[in-house]
C-alpha positions in Angstrom: -20.9 -18.3 18.0 -21.6 -18.6 21.6 -21.4 -15.3 23.5 -20.2 -15.8 27.0 -19.2 -12.3 28.0 -20.8 -8.9 28.2 -19.1 -6.5 25.8 -17.4 -3.4 27.2 -19.4 -0.3 26.9 -17.3 2.9 26.6 -18.4 5.8 28.7 -20.0 8.7 26.9 -18.7 12.3 27.3 -20.6 14.4 24.8 -18.5 16.9 22.9 -20.0 19.4 20.5 -18.2 19.7 17.1 -19.4 22.7 15.2 -18.7 23.6 11.6 -20.7 25.6 9.1 -23.3 26.2 11.9 -23.8 22.4 11.9 -23.5 20.7 15.3 -22.4 17.1 15.7 -22.3 15.4 19.1 -19.3 13.0 19.5 -19.8 10.9 22.7 -16.5 9.2 22.2 -14.1 12.1 21.4 -12.3 11.4 24.6 -10.8 8.3 23.2 -8.5 10.6 21.2 -5.8 10.5 23.9 -3.3 7.8 23.7 -1.8 8.8 27.1 -5.1 8.6 29.0 -5.1 5.5 31.2 -8.8 5.2 30.7 -8.3 5.0 26.9 -5.7 2.2 27.3 -8.0 0.4 29.7 -10.9 0.5 27.3 -8.8 -0.8 24.4 -7.6 -3.6 26.7 -11.1 -4.4 27.7 -12.1 -4.7 24.1 -9.1 -6.9 23.4 -10.1 -9.2 26.3 -13.6 -9.4 25.1 -12.4 -10.2 21.6 -10.1 -12.9 23.0 -13.0 -14.3 25.1 -15.5 -14.4 22.2 -12.9 -16.1 19.9 -11.5 -18.4 22.6 -13.2 -21.4 21.2 -11.3 -20.8 18.0 -7.9 -20.6 19.6 -6.7 -23.9 18.5 -8.2 -23.3 15.0 -6.3 -20.0 14.8 -3.1 -21.8 15.7 -3.8 -24.5 13.1 -4.5 -21.8 10.5 -1.3 -20.0 11.4 0.8 -23.2 11.1 -1.0 -24.0 7.8 -0.3 -20.6 6.3 3.3 -20.7 7.6 3.9 -24.2 6.2 3.2 -23.0 2.7 6.0 -20.4 2.9 9.6 -21.4 2.1 11.4 -20.4 5.3 15.0 -20.7 4.0 14.4 -18.5 1.0 16.3 -15.8 -0.9 15.5 -13.2 -3.5 16.7 -13.3 -7.1 20.1 -11.5 -7.1 20.4 -8.2 -8.9 23.6 -6.4 -9.8 24.3 -2.8 -9.0 27.6 -0.9 -9.3 29.7 -4.0 -9.3 27.9 -6.0 -6.5 25.2 -8.6 -6.5 22.6 -7.9 -3.9 20.5 -10.6 -2.2 17.9 -10.8 0.6 17.8 -14.1 2.5 15.5 -15.6 5.1 16.5 -18.4 7.4 14.3 -21.2 8.9 12.6 -20.1 12.1 13.6 -16.5 11.7 11.2 -13.6 11.3 13.4 -11.0 9.6 15.5 -10.7 6.5 19.3 -10.9 6.1 20.8 -8.5 3.5 24.0 -9.6 1.8 26.0 -8.7 -1.3 28.7 -10.4 -3.4 31.4 -8.6 -5.3 31.6 -9.0 -9.1 30.2 -12.6 -9.4 27.6 -14.7 -7.6 30.4 -17.1 -6.7 32.1 -14.5 -4.5 32.0 -14.6 -0.7 29.0 -13.2 1.1 29.4 -9.8 2.6 26.9 -9.2 5.4 25.0 -5.8 5.2 22.3 -6.4 7.9 21.0 -9.3 9.9 17.7 -7.9 11.0 17.0 -10.9 13.3 19.8 -9.8 15.5 19.0 -6.1 15.2 15.3 -6.7 16.1 16.1 -8.4 19.4 14.5 -6.7 22.3 12.0 -4.9 20.1 8.3 -5.8 19.8 8.3 -3.9 16.5 11.1 -3.6 14.0 11.4 -2.2 10.5 14.5 -1.5 8.4 14.1 0.6 5.3 15.8 3.0 2.9 19.0 1.1 2.2 21.3 3.3 0.2 24.8 2.3 -0.8 27.4 5.0 -1.4 28.8 5.3 -4.9 32.2 3.9 -3.8 30.4 0.9 -2.2 32.1 1.6 1.2 29.1 2.9 3.2 25.4 2.3 3.6 22.7 4.5 5.1 19.5 3.1 6.4 16.4 3.9 8.5 15.1 2.1 11.6 11.7 2.2 13.2 11.1 0.3 16.4 7.7 1.8 17.3 5.5 1.4 14.1 4.8 5.1 13.7 7.0 5.4 10.6 9.3 7.9 12.2 12.7 6.6 11.3 16.2 7.1 12.6 18.8 7.1 9.9 22.2 5.5 10.7 25.3 5.1 8.5 27.4 1.9 8.5 31.0 1.5 7.4 31.0 -1.6 5.2 34.8 -2.0 5.4 34.8 -2.2 9.3 31.1 -3.1 9.8 31.0 -0.4 12.5 28.3 2.3 12.7 29.3 5.9 12.4 28.3 8.1 15.2 26.0 10.0 12.9 22.3 9.7 13.8 19.4 11.4 12.2 16.0 11.3 13.9 12.4 11.9 12.8 13.2 11.0 9.2 11.2 9.3 6.5 13.9 6.6 6.5 15.1 7.1 3.0 18.3 8.9 2.0 20.6 9.3 -1.0 24.3 9.9 -1.5 25.9 12.5 -3.5 28.8 11.3 -5.7 31.4 12.5 -3.3 30.4 9.7 -0.9 30.5 12.1 2.0 27.2 14.1 1.5 23.9 12.5 2.3 20.5 14.1 1.5 17.4 13.0 3.4 13.9 14.1 4.3 12.5 14.9 7.8 9.0 14.8 9.1 6.8 17.4 10.9 6.8 16.2 14.5 3.1 16.5 14.9 1.5 15.8 11.5 4.3 13.4 10.3 4.2 15.1 6.9 7.6 14.8 5.1 8.3 18.5 4.7 12.1 19.3 4.7 15.1 18.1 2.8 18.4 18.3 4.6 22.1 17.9 3.7 24.3 15.9 6.1 28.0 15.7 6.0 29.5 12.4 7.2 31.0 12.6 10.6 29.1 15.7 11.8 26.3 16.3 14.2 22.9 16.2 12.5 21.9 19.2 14.5 24.1 21.2 12.1 22.7 19.8 8.9 21.8 22.4 6.3 18.2 22.8 5.3 18.2 22.5 1.5 14.4 22.8 0.9 11.3 23.4 3.0 8.0 22.4 1.5 5.7 24.9 3.1 2.5 24.0 1.4 1.0 21.5 3.8 -0.9 19.7 1.1 2.4 18.5 -0.4 5.0 15.9 0.8 8.6 16.0 -0.3 11.2 13.4 -1.2 14.8 13.3 -2.4 16.4 10.5 -4.5 18.9 9.9 -7.3 18.2 9.3 -10.9 18.7 5.8 -12.3 21.6 7.3 -14.4 23.2 8.3 -11.0 23.9 11.7 -12.5 21.2 13.8 -10.8 19.9 14.3 -7.3 16.2 15.0 -7.5 13.8 16.7 -5.0 10.2 15.8 -5.6 7.2 17.7 -4.1 4.0 15.7 -4.4 0.3 16.2 -3.7 -2.6 14.1 -5.0 -3.0 16.1 -8.2 0.2 18.1 -8.6 4.0 17.5 -8.8 7.1 19.7 -8.9 10.8 18.7 -9.2 14.2 20.2 -8.5 17.4 18.8 -9.9 21.1 19.0 -9.1 24.2 17.4 -10.6 25.2 14.6 -8.1 28.8 15.7 -8.6 28.2 19.1 -7.1 26.3 18.6 -3.8 27.1 22.0 -2.5 25.5 23.8 -5.5 21.9 24.8 -5.6 19.0 22.7 -6.9 17.4 24.0 -10.1 13.7 24.0 -10.5 12.7 21.6 -13.3 9.1 22.9 -13.9 7.2 24.9 -11.3 4.0 23.4 -10.0 0.8 24.2 -11.8 -2.4 23.1 -10.0 -3.5 19.8 -11.7 -0.2 19.2 -13.6 1.2 15.8 -12.7 4.5 14.8 -14.0 7.5 12.5 -13.1 11.0 12.6 -14.6 13.6 10.1 -15.7 17.1 11.0 -17.0 18.8 9.5 -20.0 21.9 10.9 -21.7 21.1 14.5 -22.9 17.4 14.4 -22.0 14.9 14.1 -19.2 11.8 12.0 -20.1 8.6 13.2 -18.6 5.5 11.1 -17.8 2.7 13.7 -17.6 -1.0 14.6 -17.9 -0.2 17.9 -19.7 -2.9 19.2 -22.0 -5.6 17.0 -20.6 -3.7 13.8 -21.2 -5.9 12.0 -18.7 -4.2 8.6 -19.2 -0.8 10.2 -19.4 1.7 10.6 -22.2 5.5 10.6 -22.5 7.5 13.7 -23.4 11.1 14.8 -23.3 13.3 17.9 -22.9 17.0 18.5 -22.9 18.8 18.7 -19.6 19.5 22.4 -19.9 16.0 23.8 -20.8 13.6 21.8 -18.7 10.6 24.2 -18.5 7.3 23.1 -19.9 7.6 25.1 -23.1 10.5 22.9 -24.2 8.7 19.6 -23.7 8.4 17.5 -26.9 6.0 14.5 -27.3 7.5 11.0 -27.5 4.4 8.8 -26.8 1.1 10.5 -27.4 -1.9 10.3 -25.1 -4.3 7.4 -25.8 -7.9 7.4 -24.6 -8.1 3.6 -24.0 -4.5 3.0 -22.7 -3.1 4.3 -19.5 0.7 4.8 -19.4 1.6 3.9 -15.9 5.4 4.0 -15.9 8.6 3.7 -17.9 12.0 1.9 -17.5 14.8 3.3 -19.5 17.7 1.3 -20.9 20.6 2.2 -23.2 18.9 0.7 -26.3 15.3 0.3 -25.1 12.4 2.2 -23.7 10.0 -0.1 -21.7 6.5 1.1 -21.0 4.1 -0.2 -18.4 0.6 0.2 -19.7 -2.9 -0.7 -18.7 -5.8 -1.4 -21.2 -9.2 -2.7 -20.3 -7.9 -3.4 -16.7 -5.0 -5.5 -17.9 -1.3 -4.9 -17.4 0.8 -4.7 -20.6 4.6 -4.3 -21.0 5.6 -2.6 -24.2 9.3 -2.7 -25.4 10.5 -0.2 -28.0 14.0 0.4 -29.4 15.2 4.0 -29.3 16.1 3.7 -33.0 12.5 2.6 -33.7 13.5 -0.7 -35.4 11.4 -2.7 -33.0 8.2 -2.1 -31.0 6.3 -5.0 -29.4 4.4 -6.3 -26.3 5.3 -9.1 -24.0 2.6 -11.8 -24.5 0.2 -12.6 -21.7 -2.7 -15.0 -22.2 -4.7 -14.7 -19.0 -7.6 -12.4 -18.2 -6.9 -12.2 -14.5 -3.2 -11.6 -14.0 -0.7 -9.2 -12.7 2.5 -8.2 -14.6 5.0 -5.6 -13.6 8.6 -4.5 -14.3 10.8 -5.5 -11.4 14.3 -4.4 -10.3 16.0 -2.8 -13.3 18.8 -0.7 -12.0 21.3 -1.2 -14.9 21.2 1.0 -18.0 23.6 -0.9 -20.2 21.8 -4.2 -20.5 19.4 -5.9 -22.9 17.8 -7.9 -20.0 14.4 -6.7 -18.6 13.4 -8.2 -15.3 9.7 -8.5 -14.7 7.2 -10.2 -12.4 4.1 -12.2 -13.3 1.4 -13.9 -11.2 -2.3 -14.6 -11.3 -5.1 -15.6 -8.9 -4.2 -19.3 -9.6 -0.5 -18.8 -10.5 2.4 -18.1 -8.0 4.8 -15.3 -8.5 7.5 -15.7 -11.1 10.5 -13.4 -11.6 11.6 -13.5 -15.2 14.6 -12.1 -17.1 13.6 -11.3 -20.6 16.2 -10.7 -23.3 14.8 -7.8 -25.3 17.1 -8.5 -28.3 16.5 -12.3 -28.7 13.0 -12.1 -27.2 13.7 -15.1 -25.0 12.8 -15.4 -21.3 14.5 -17.0 -18.4 12.4 -17.8 -15.3 14.8 -16.9 -12.5 12.5 -17.9 -9.7 8.9 -19.2 -9.3 7.4 -18.9 -5.9 7.3 -22.3 -4.1 4.1 -23.2 -2.3 5.1 -25.8 0.2 3.0 -28.4 1.9 2.4 -30.6 -1.2 -1.3 -29.8 -1.6 -1.2 -26.9 -4.0 -1.6 -27.5 -7.7 -2.6 -24.6 -9.8 -4.9 -26.7 -12.0 -7.1 -27.2 -8.9 -8.2 -23.6 -9.0 -10.3 -21.6 -11.4 -10.3 -17.9 -12.0 -12.5 -15.6 -14.1 -13.4 -12.0 -14.7 -17.0 -11.0 -14.6 -18.8 -7.7 -14.9 -21.6 -6.2 -12.8 -23.8 -3.2 -13.9 -23.8 -0.2 -11.5 -26.9 1.8 -10.9 -25.8 4.4 -13.4 -25.2 1.8 -16.1 -21.4 1.6 -15.7 -19.9 -1.9 -16.0 -17.9 -2.8 -12.9 -15.2 -5.6 -13.3 -14.5 -8.3 -10.7 -11.8 -10.9 -10.6 -12.6 -14.1 -8.7 -11.0 -17.4 -7.8 -12.2 -20.6 -6.2 -11.3 -24.3 -5.9 -12.5 -26.3 -8.9 -14.6 -28.5 -6.6 -16.5 -25.4 -5.2 -19.9 -25.0 -6.7 -21.8 -21.7 -6.9 -25.0 -21.7 -4.9 -26.9 -19.8 -2.3 -25.0 -21.8 0.4 -21.5 -21.0 -1.0 -19.4 -18.8 1.3 -17.9 -15.8 -0.6 -15.4 -13.1 0.5 -15.3 -9.8 -1.4 -12.3 -7.5 -1.1 -11.7 -4.0 -2.5 -9.9 -0.8 -1.8 -11.1 1.9 -4.3 -9.2 5.1 -3.3 -6.2 7.2 -4.4 -6.2 5.6 -7.8 -4.6 2.5 -6.1 -5.4 -0.6 -8.1 -5.7 -4.1 -6.5 -4.7 -6.3 -9.4 -5.6 -10.0 -9.4 -2.6 -11.4 -7.5 -1.6 -14.8 -6.1 -1.8 -15.4 -2.3 -0.7 -18.5 -0.4 -2.6 -17.2 2.6 -5.9 -17.1 0.6 -5.6 -20.8 0.0 -6.8 -21.4 3.5 -10.2 -20.0 2.4 -10.3 -21.5 -1.1 -9.5 -25.0 0.2 -12.5 -24.7 2.6 -15.0 -23.8 -0.1 -14.8 -20.0 -0.2 -15.0 -18.0 -3.5 -12.7 -15.0 -3.3 -13.6 -11.8 -5.3 -11.6 -8.6 -5.9 -14.1 -5.9 -6.9 -12.3 -3.3 -9.2 -14.5 -0.5 -8.2 -14.2 3.2 -9.1 -11.7 5.1 -7.1 -8.9 2.8 -8.4 -7.3 3.1 -11.8 -8.2 -0.4 -13.0 -9.8 1.0 -16.1 -7.6 4.0 -16.4 -7.4 7.5 -14.9 -11.1 8.4 -15.5 -12.0 5.3 -13.3 -10.2 7.1 -10.4 -11.6 10.5 -11.2 -15.1 9.1 -11.0 -14.6 7.7 -7.5 -13.2 10.6 -5.5 -14.3 14.0 -4.1 -17.9 14.7 -4.8 -18.2 11.3 -6.7 -16.8 9.3 -3.8 -20.1 7.4 -3.2 -19.6 5.6 -6.6 -16.9 3.6 -4.8 -19.5 2.4 -2.2 -22.4 1.8 -4.5 -20.1 0.0 -7.0 -19.2 -2.5 -4.3 -22.9 -2.9 -3.3 -23.9 -3.4 -7.0 -21.1 -6.0 -7.4 -22.5 -7.8 -4.3 -26.0 -7.7 -5.7 -24.8 -9.1 -9.0 -23.1 -12.0 -7.3 -26.3 -12.8 -5.4 -28.4 -12.5 -8.5 -26.1 -14.9 -10.4 -26.3 -17.4 -7.5 -22.6 -17.2 -6.5 -23.7 -16.9 -2.9 -26.4 -15.3 -0.7 -26.5 -12.7 2.1 -26.3 -15.5 4.7 -22.9 -16.5 3.4 -21.5 -13.3 1.9 -18.5 -11.5 3.6 -16.6 -8.3 2.8 -13.1 -7.2 3.8 -11.1 -4.0 3.3 -8.4 -2.0 5.0 -7.6 1.7 5.6 -9.5 3.6 2.9 -10.9 0.1 2.2 -12.1 0.1 5.8 -14.0 3.3 5.0 -15.6 1.3 2.2 -16.6 -1.4 4.8 -18.1 1.1 7.1 -20.1 2.7 4.3 -21.5 -0.5 2.9 -22.5 -1.6 6.5 -24.5 1.6 6.9 -26.0 1.5 3.3 -26.7 -2.2 2.8 -26.1 -4.2 6.0 -28.5 -6.9 5.0 -26.3 -8.0 2.1 -23.5 -9.3 4.4 -23.2 -11.9 7.1 -19.8 -10.6 8.2 -17.4 -7.7 7.7 -13.6 -7.5 8.5 -12.6 -3.8 8.7 -8.8 -3.5 8.9 -7.4 -0.2 10.3 -10.5 1.5 9.0 -10.7 5.3 8.1 -14.2 5.9 9.4 -14.4 9.3 11.1 -14.0 11.2 7.9 -15.2 14.7 8.8 -13.5 15.0 12.2 -10.2 13.8 10.8 -10.3 16.0 7.7 -11.1 19.1 9.8 -8.1 18.5 12.0 -5.0 19.6 10.2 -2.8 18.6 13.1 -3.4 14.9 12.3 -0.9 13.1 10.0 -1.9 13.1 6.3 -5.0 15.3 6.7 -3.9 18.3 4.6 -2.4 16.1 1.9 -5.8 14.3 1.5 -7.9 17.3 0.5 -7.5 16.4 -3.2 -8.8 12.9 -2.5 -11.8 13.6 -0.2 -12.2 17.4 -0.4 -11.7 20.0 2.2 -14.6 20.0 4.7 -13.9 23.7 5.5 -15.8 24.1 2.3 -19.5 23.5 3.0 -20.1 21.5 -0.2 -17.5 19.0 0.8 -18.5 19.0 4.5 -22.1 18.2 3.6 -21.1 15.4 1.1 -18.6 13.8 3.6 -21.2 13.9 6.3 -23.6 12.0 4.1 -21.3 9.0 3.9 -18.8 9.2 6.8 -19.3 5.7 8.5 -19.0 7.1 12.1 -21.5 9.9 11.5 -24.0 7.6 9.8 -24.2 4.8 12.3 -27.9 4.3 13.0 -30.4 2.1 14.9 -30.4 -1.0 12.6 -29.2 -4.5 12.3 -25.5 -4.8 11.5 -23.5 -7.7 10.2 -21.1 -9.6 12.4 -18.0 -7.4 12.5 -14.3 -7.7 13.3 -12.4 -4.4 13.5 -8.6 -4.2 13.8 -6.3 -1.3 14.5 -2.8 -0.5 15.8 -2.2 1.8 18.8 0.7 3.5 17.0 -1.0 3.8 13.6 0.2 7.0 11.9 -2.1 6.7 8.9 -5.4 6.0 10.5 -5.3 6.9 14.2 -6.4 4.1 16.5 -9.3 6.2 17.9 -11.2 6.2 14.7 -12.0 2.4 14.8 -12.2 2.6 18.6 -14.9 5.3 18.5 -16.7 3.5 15.7 -16.8 0.2 17.6 -18.1 2.0 20.7 -20.9 3.8 18.8 -21.9 0.6 16.9 -22.3 -1.2 20.3 -24.9 1.3 21.4 -26.8 1.4 18.0 -26.9 -2.0 16.5 -30.3 -3.6 17.1 -29.3 -7.3 16.7 -27.0 -9.7 18.6 -24.5 -9.9 15.8 -20.9 -10.2 16.9 -18.9 -7.0 17.2 -15.2 -7.3 18.0 -12.4 -4.7 18.2 -8.8 -5.9 18.3 -6.0 -3.4 18.9 -2.4 -4.4 18.4 -0.8 -2.4 21.2 2.7 -2.7 19.7 2.1 -1.9 16.0 1.1 0.8 13.5 -0.8 0.9 10.2 1.0 -2.1 8.7 0.2 -4.4 11.6 2.7 -6.7 13.3 6.3 -6.6 12.1 8.2 -9.8 11.3 7.8 -12.3 8.5 5.3 -14.5 10.3 3.8 -12.4 13.1 1.3 -10.9 10.7 0.0 -14.3 9.9 -1.5 -14.5 13.4 -3.6 -11.5 12.4 -4.6 -13.2 9.2 -5.4 -16.4 11.2 -7.7 -14.4 13.5 -9.6 -12.8 10.6 -10.0 -16.1 8.8 -11.1 -17.9 11.9 -13.7 -15.2 12.4 -15.1 -15.8 8.9 -14.8 -19.5 8.9 -16.5 -19.8 12.3 -19.4 -17.8 11.1 -19.7 -20.5 8.4 -19.6 -23.2 11.0 -16.2 -24.4 9.7 -13.8 -25.2 12.5 -11.1 -27.3 10.9 
């Protein structure tokens, strides 16, 4: 890439940060002020520099955007699902960025009833997000949340579906979700702490009243917990859930008596994780009780819910993780994971049948989908793979027959699944652990030292990136890239122990696993450091920052999306959104042991005088998950430390938050920039 401009250099204002008698000097702490004109000016200078350095790819970016967009069916709609007498559908129209929500009464042949046209609602907003749609039990009203900033602070509104008019009720600073009691007049919702954005309070709102008078139902005072409120699938119970990384607690209330008091289901016990589902006279409990690391299923009657009354239904299995359940009138459906692969198990309550859905691929993703009805023998599930578009399938659990309701269309006429090859391979980590990777490439792509390869991973919070299909990714595969998902520790790809071995004081396993996967790919001649690239976002951006410090010579380019890179400073500041709730993931740096360990890997603290790969860093000014100043400070520090002329770009979306641009296609422009960055490094310009 030709470098025509001098990069912006942020001013340095040294600030001493002291903890445990350890002094860190942060020269860019001043960037932690969104309202400072100098901060905005610096971000805009970085944006201008990024635009200048990528200017020669402008047309290529436009072409990539149009190419990605052309594969997507614009006039599309979801598979309808039936709930409480209505069929619900989400539609998209050609040329429009946002969804349209409709419903049809009784049958799919009925007339459309418009719930929301988000295209009209989004007019005049640079960012728009509608969430938390909740229909009242009598089908006459709908509550929903709106965010027009990108900071995930929603305003809840209520719409009269008979008149299509909004009620005057308006609830601000909410999570966006809400749930109706069975009287169709009482609405329960969660609100956020104004500063930390932690969901901490549950309120009860009566239709037609001022939200200032809403009654506080529950205040979660432990700042390591978040709180939520929802209704059971049976529609018989309102449930308040308190959640931290390692501990859960629930309270329940009959949905017919919204003015009564919630009853504690089972008080929190440090390290006890459980979730509850109601069916007839029992609650079913998915839990890790008694060292059930991969979880087991228990049940208790609705009256005596304390832990001493729990009875085992499905025992713990060392090699199989029980990830979730779906309850039907005649069937229990279990979502399991074994050896990294998704399994769906179907069991009759009367024990006359117990079987698994057949899947014959080694790199696939399968999951239960929208199953809101109890009294049905139809299970809806989704299936896709690295080479196979998404299918939504209705499976008859009695006849064991399937009906493919929809298969994702890949437009443009070029895609044929047989033109792509996927496989799963295993690397060996430094401690001898086998690390799986899923990879895909075009069948005409040959593995060699000159083959471009992009590695992706996340590796935190037990969140697993399964091998999924992507129409966007085709723009790389069709240009000769191999794409790899590294299933590193910190996810739950190989069960709960896989997560436990990639967190807290074992967090570095996440980074070294990724590096060992990279070395394996090089050793097996899939690519070479001159053509190897890595990408990750949020906690995956932390991964990118760590591997850049630890093994910069292995990568030609890095894309770090909304990266969490200033670990210690953030984790020491309990006023920042998410911090206190993260202690069980990263540790509490107020404890010296965790402070020292974090300091040893925190990307920002470990930037050093060395050669770094070509790097593109992205962020959003209104990001509530990873504050914009982390990537901004990191970019500024990298500029003064890197000892080579590798490209370093920072792109800030001044109108968006953690999820990037809103709208169906706007986010593709960000993908096009990232892909143009990678392809240009490979000398590919068309």
